[in-house]
ZATIZA-189528 format. One record per residue (C-alpha): x, y, z. Coordinates in steps of 0.001 Angstrom, whole numbers, padded with zeros to 6 digits, always signed. Each point is the difference from the previous one (the first is absolute). Example, Ala and Ser with C-alpha at 12.3 -4.5 7.8 and 13.67 -1.06 7.14 Angstrom:
# residues 2
+012300-004500+007800 +001370+003440-000660 
END
This chain:
# residues 139
-079985+125042+117703 -000522+003812+000755 +000675+001161+003522 -003054+000931+002222 -000447+003676+000245 -003097+002185+000893 -001718+002399-002306 +001382+002961+001712 +003687-001276-000008 -000154-000758-003683 -001656+003394-000925 +002746+001764+002251 +002742-001834-001998 -001424+000775-003400 -000488+003655+001038 +003615+000352+001243 +001321-001790-003119 -001869+002548-002371 +001417+002867+002128 +003519-001035-000967 -000708+001144-003461 +000167+003594+001218 +002862+002114-000245 +002400-000312+001834 +000017-003677-000021 +000865-001604+003301 +002363-002705-001580 +000835-001633+003260 -003886-000494+000668 -000290-001292-003606 +002484-002732+000673 -001679-000784+003301 -003463-000268-001401 +000945-002405-002692 +000600-003742+000628 +003511-001138-001019 -001899-002451-002473 -002232+002858-001356 -001441-000793-003517 -001195+002705-002383 -002386-001789-002133 -000531+003238-002217 +003713+000862-000558 -000517+002150-003173 +003314-001230-001591 +001905+000385+003425 +001313-002920+001980 -002982-001275+002108 +002032+000240+003395 +000136+002583+002713 +002837+001563-001412 -001648+000173-003617 -003214+001757+001615 +002351+002345+001904 +001509+000926-003307 -003396+000763-001559 -001091+002106+002969 +003408+001843-000099 -000519+000855-003831 -003490+001144+000824 +001000+002482+002799 +003021+001285-001955 -002431+000765-002860 -002488+001644+002435 +001938+001429+002826 -002853+001320+001790 -002227-003058-000319 -002683-000501+002551 -002122-003147+000230 -003042-000952+001898 -002332-002859+000463 -003410+000577-001485 -001611-003312+000715 +001008-003345+001929 -001686-003546-000294 +001497-002499+002588 -000250-003674-000472 +001018-001330+003647 -000235-003559-001012 +002614+000376-002814 +001934+002701+001724 -000387+002124-003049 -000938+003636-000342 -001313+001634-003245 +001161+003768-000021 -001330+002691-002326 +002364+002935-000079 +000717+003365-001522 +003196+002030-000232 +001071+003540-001102 +003354+001314-000817 +001560+002529-002513 +001888-002001-002832 +003681+001545+000221 +001896-002959-001665 -000778-002408-003059 -002452-002732+001177 -000882-002754-002324 +001737+001952-002930 -002381+003004+000713 +001078+003503+001480 +001020+001714+001930 -003252+001722-000550 -000130+002233+003229 -003487-000856+000393 -001756-001060+003033 -000942-003606-000911 -002430-002517+001477 +000781-003611+000100 -002397-002458+001537 -000019-003874+000394 -001297-003019+001712 +002261-002120+002056 -000679-003493+001512 +002525-000833+002604 +000384-003278+002023 +001289+000678+003449 +001758-002527+002157 +001295+000723+003679 -000610+003656-000578 +002290+000205-003309 -001239+000180-003670 +000832-003375-001489 -001590+000441-003493 -001313+002783-001884 -002198+000198-003175 -000705+003423-001393 -001413+001971-002911 +000687+003603-000599 -001737+002735-002037 +002657+002501-001143 -001835+001228-003064 -000020+003575+001391 +003827-000128-000167 -000072-001929-003380 -002276+002538-001425 +002163+002959+000753 +001173+002310-002788 +003432+000048+001632 
END
C-alpha cells in the first residue's frame, strides 16, 4: 500500500529526483532518494536494482559530461503515490553511448518516467527514453 503524501511533496520528490541526472551527480543524494528495495521496472538490460539504475546513470553522464536535465511536465496521482514525469536533457557526447560516438555533438534526450514514492523515497521506476537524436548521429 502506498504511503500517503500530498501532491506538492510528491512533485517535489520527482523534481529533485530528475535534477540528480545533471552533472555533477550528487551520488550521496541519489542513494538517499532511493529506497533500499528500489525496483527499476525498465532496466534496459541492467539489473533492476538501485545499483543497476546508478550504473545506467553513470554511463549516461560519462558519455555526456555536461548533461543538464529538466522536468517539462508532471502529473501526480496522490492516491497511488505515483508521479509521471516528462523530461528533457541536453549534453555533448564525449564518449561512446549505446555503441555510438563520441560524436562531439550537443544531443537531446527526452523521456517519460513513472515513479512510485514511499516515505519520500523512490520505490519503483518505469521509464521510456527517446535517444533517437543520439542514435541518428553521423559520429
